[in-house]
N, C-alpha and C positions, 0 to 999 in steps of 0.2 A: 384438533386441538382448538378448543374454542375458550374464550374469556368473555366476561360481560363488561360492557361500557354504560356506566350510569350517566344519564343526561341530566340537566336542569329540571326538567318536567317530571322526573321520577320514573321515566320509561327506562326499560331494561333492553338494550340491544345486544345481539350477539356479534362479537367481531372474530373473524377467523384470522389466525396467524398465517400469513402467506410466505412460504419458504421460497427463496430465489432458487432458480435452476443454476447448474453449473455455467452456462453460457451468460447468464446475467451477473453471476459473480465476476466472470472474466471481463465482461463489458464494463462492470464498475471499476475493477482494477485499472483497465485502460483509460476510463474517464479521470481517475485520479491523476494518472500520469499527464494526461493532456491538460488537466486543470493546473498542474504544477508548472508545466510549460507556459500556459497562458499567464499565470502570476508573474513569472520572470520576465516574460516578454513585454508585458504591459506596465508592471510596476517595480521591476528589479533594478532599473536605473543602471545601466551597464556603462562603466567609465574605465578606460585603460585595461580592458579585459578581465574587470572584476565587476561583480555586482555590489552596488554601494548602500542599498537599502537593506539593513539587516533583518528589519521586521519581515519584509515580503520574502527574502531569501529563507528565512526560518519557516514560514508558512508553506512555501513551496516545497522545502525539504520534507516536512512532516506529512505534506499531502502525498508526495511520491512515495514515501516509505510506507504509508497507509495503504497504497494500492498494491504494493507487493505484499504485505501481509493478508490482505483480503484474498489475493489469489493463493498464497501459500495455506492458509487455513482451509480453503475448500479442498485443496489437494490432501491435506493432513486428515481431513473428515473422510474422504474417500477411502484413505488407507487404514480407517478404523481408529485413528487417534482422536480421542473426544476431548473437548475442551471444557475443563471443569473450572479452571481459574485463568487468570491473565497469564499468557505464555510469555517466557523469557527468551531473549535472543538465543540463548544456548539451545533452547528446544528446537527452534528453526534449523540452527547450524547442525545439530545431531541427526535431524531428520534428513536435510540435504546431503550430509556426509554419507548416508547409507545409499542414496539414490544416485547422486551425480555430483562429482567433485568440481567440475567445471562451473556448474550452477551455483555450487557452493562458494566459489571464488567470486562470482558476480554478487552474490547475496552479501558477503563480506564488504565488497567495495561499496555496495549501496548502503549498507548499514552504517559504515564508517562515515562516509561523505554525505549522504542524504539525511540520516537520522542524527549522527553526532555533530559533524562539522557544520552542516547547514542548519539543521533543526535546531540545536542548542546554541552554537556560536554565531550563526547569521553570517558565517564567512562563506564566500563563493567565488572562486575563480572560474571564469566562463568556461574554459576548456575542461576542467575537472568536473564540473557540474553537468556539461553535456555528456561526458563520459558515464557518469553515475546514472543519468537518466537512460542512456543506451543499456547499461547493465539491468536497470528496472524493466525496460522492454524485453530484454532477452530473458529474464526470469518469468515474466508474465506469459510470453510466446511459448515457453518451455512447459509451463503448468497448462496452458490451454491444450498444447499436444498431448500431455499426460492424462488429462481429464477425459479425452475422447476415446 
């Protein structure tokens, strides 16, 4: 699959769309989780067991949730589920319900805490956030085993 890139000089050069391998998708998902941890560690401002800076809590929540979606999208692609439009949370829940109920529970925890509570509300109790990040790790490790 090629497309052309036009430069200022009028020259036309071919650009190849490089598709990521399964391993690269998993590494990318894990990197998102580590970035979320780093954001919380460096900028989260922990006080009395809570993260107090809502901006960085929201950024970390969205980053971690995005890492989960990257891994799940790759697994769905392997199962022949094509992505035509933006997926809804119900699509992920239905997919996981057919494969593994335990992982579905981890996904529901991650969705509620990382995406909704942290990502939109910017609220984060330290122990709850750590539990959600463990659920994210659990999901990504499970996907990694399924992709092999």
